N, C-alpha and C positions, 0 to 999 in steps of 0.2 A: 353573389363569389364579388368580394372591395374592387374599385377599379382608383388606379393611379391620379393621386390627387398633384395640380398644381404646384409646384415650389414654392409659389406663396400662400396658396391654405398654410403650408407647417413656419412661415412666418410670421405669419400675422399676428398682432396681439391678440390673446381671447378677450370675447366680448364680455365673459362671465366666469366665476371662481372656479379653478379647477378644483377634480377632487383628485382625493390620497390614493394610490394602489398597497398593496399588504409592502411590510416594509419592517424589519428590525435597524438596532439603531445602538451606536457604542459609544458615550463619548470617552474620549481622549485626554491623554495631560495637553496641557496648558487652554485653547479658546475653542479646540475641533472635534467634530462628532465625526464617527464614521455613520453611515448607511446605508444598507445594505438591502436588495430584490430578494426575493423569493427564490428566486435561480443562481443569488448567490454573485452577483454581479454588486460595485461597490461606486461608492463619490463619499470625496470627505468635503465636510461642510464646516464654516464658520460658525459660532455658534449665533451670532445674527441671523444666518442667512436658513441656518435648521429651524429658527423660531417665527420665521416670515414664511418658511415653506409647510412648516406642520398647521402657522394658524390661517392657511391661505392668504396672507397679502405677499406673498413673495410676488416681485414685478416681471413680469414675461420681460425686459426687456432687459435682470439679471443675467448673468452671463453663464450662472449655474440653471438657469432654468432649462436652455436647452438641454443639457445634460440628464436632469432629473427627469425629464420627459423622454430622453432616446433611452432613459434606462429602464422606461418603466414605474417610475416611483410616482410620478401623477399624469393626469389626466386631463387634458379639457374637453367638455359637454361637446358632442358629437363625434370625438378622436374614436373610432373602432380597432383604429391600426394597433392602439399602444394595449387594449384587451387580447389583441387576435395574434399579435407577436408574444406578451406571454404567456398568454394557453399554448404557444407553439414552442416556449422557449420549457415549460413547465412539465408539455409530454416529453419531451426529450429527454429530462433532468432522470425525468421516474420512467421513463418505459423501458427499464430492466425489472423494476418490477416484480411483473407478472410471472416474468420467470426464475424470479428467487435468485440466488446467487450460485455459481459456481463453484464458488472454493468450498472446500473441510478438510477441517483442519482437525489431526489426531492426533492426540498427545498422548503417546506410545509409553512415556517415562519422564519420571522427575529426576530420576538420576542423571549424570553427569558428572566426568571424569575432569572438566575444566569447571573453576568457580571468578569465571568475567563478573569484575564488580558492579558489570549495570545490568544482569541480568535481572528479569523482570519476573522470572517463575522462581516457585520453591521448592530450588534446587538442594536435590538430595543428593548423598556422595553414594560413591559407583556400587555398592554391596548391597545397598536397601531396596531391595526386589520388590518389596510390600509395595512398594511408589509406583509401578507398574500397570500399565492398563492392561486389564483378563478378557481374554475371545470371548468371554459372553458380553461384556460391555462393548468387542467392537462389533460383534454380528447385530448389537440392537442402532449403534453409531451407523455401519451401511445401511441396514434398513430404512432410516431419517433419507441420510444422501439419496435413494434412487427416489425417495418422495420427491426431492425437487421434479420442477416441470422440466427445468433448465436443461435444454440440446445438449448441453457438455459442465461435465464431471470435473474438478481436479481435486486431487484426494493430498492433502502435504502432512507429510509424517514432521512432526516437532519434539522438543520435551521439553529439558533435558537435554540429553545425546538418543536421537532414537537409535541408534547403532547397540546401544546398549538393552534393545528389545526387540532385537532385528528377528529372530521367532517370528513374533508377532505379524512384523512387517510384510515379511513373507506369505504372512495369511493372509491377512490385509486385501496386499495388491491381486491374490492368485482366488480367493472370496469374489472381490468387486470383478474382477476379468468375469469369472463364471456368469455372476450374475447378467455384465453385459453382452453376453450371447446373446439373450433375450430382449435384454432393454435397448442396445445398437447406440449406447448417446457417445459423445467425444472424450472419452475415459486417460486422462493422464495422471503420473503420480510425481509428486516433488519430495523429496528425503532434505529436511534441514539438516546440515549436520557439519561440525569443524572437520570430518576427513580421518583427527586423527583415530579413528578405529575402525577406517575402512581397509579388511581386508583382498586382497584379490580375489575370494570368491565371493564376498558381499558384490565386491565393482562390477568382474563378471556376472551377477545376478541382474544389478543396475541396469547395466548393455541387454539382457534376453530381455528385461517385462521396460524397456524404451524409461523409466525410472530416471528422470532429471535431479539433478543434484545440486541445493543451493547452500552454500559455504560465507565461511566469513574472511575477512580479510584488513586487520586495520591498518597497517602500513609495515614498515620496518620492521626490524626482527625485536629491538628493541623494546619498540613500544604496542606489538602486537603481541610481547608475551607477558608485559607488564598491564594489559586490558586483559589478558585472558588467559591468566596464571593457570599451570596443571602442574601433577608431579612431576619432578625433571626438568621444569621449569622450562622442556620446550616444544609449547605451542603454535611455534610458528614455525620449526623445523619438522614438523608433526604432519601438520599444515601444506608443508610444500612439500613433502614425499608425496601423501594423501594425493597434492592436487596433479602433482606427475604421472604418477599408476592412472587414476581415474579421469584424465583424457585422455591418455595411450588404451586403456581400457573399455571405458564408458564413451569415449565422443566430444571434444573437444567442443564442441555447440550442446552438449548436455551435463554440462558444470558454468555455472555464474557464483558470485563473488558480493557479498552484503560487506559494505564497509560500514563498522558503527564509529560516529564523532565524540569522544569524550573529551574533556580539560586537559586533558594527557597530550591530546592533536594537538588543540590551537597553535602551539611553537613550531610544529612539524610538518607543515603545508606541501613544500619542498620535496621535504624526503616521505609524504605517502606520496606523493602525483608520482616520484622517480620509481618509489618499490611499487608500485600495481603497474606502471605502465611500461618502466626502460625495461625492466630486464625479462628475457627470454621466457623465464618460468609463470610472466602473471599478463602477458601481453593482451589479452584476451580479454584482461578485469579492467582498460580503462573505460569501458563507457558503465564502470558497476556502478549502482543507487548508496544510498546510506543513509543511518537514524544517528540521532545527536539524544546523544546518553545526558543526561541534569543528574548533577552527582551535588 
């Protein structure tokens, strides 16, 4: 086991050239270079500093020398601490890999009653049932899910609008619950939905099977309707009604929201904050995450 070194050990100038540790770099605009180590820590160098660093002529008296050493980008001869710290950070970063992922996404339908301008999937109209997942496909997917060695399993239903194929959602939930009687995993379910098609029957089922709901609110009514058009131009009203009933039937803590930032959102920062945090309808959504749509 390594012992602690006195402070002058870290302050003294090296008597021999240093060696480079694994790194990546990207030249930025102007005369700067972004340098990252293998665990994602970074430093920005001027071109001259980067050239001196990589040619191993950087002076130990240069202000960036200590930073490069602290970020395990260079190693002085005899300095074992850099390697040990880099190994520790790398083990920590990849510790999750032996258990594989706990999140498994089921796209049960590409159909949707919305036509959001930034939708990343090949959205199909609500009447095209040929774009629904079949039960035999769901069975094969569940078999793969439970091959994961992770002690926790989260199944998230996405689309399209997964409520358009809710019968299959029910089948997957109940089949997974049955398998889990043997597997004894920490099993969770999430439905990503606009709530526009959420009937009381569906919401009651979600409550009874402890299914979480992940929904979407982009901001005030005009912005939400613009970003998420549907027949009747009432996506915000449908969301508001679905949210009220979901919070009543499923529970406040079982419903979360995601905001997507689009070009139309950029001039409405205050309105977005007000609509998502100030009203009693959406008081629980002040800490929602967001994603950015570049159109």
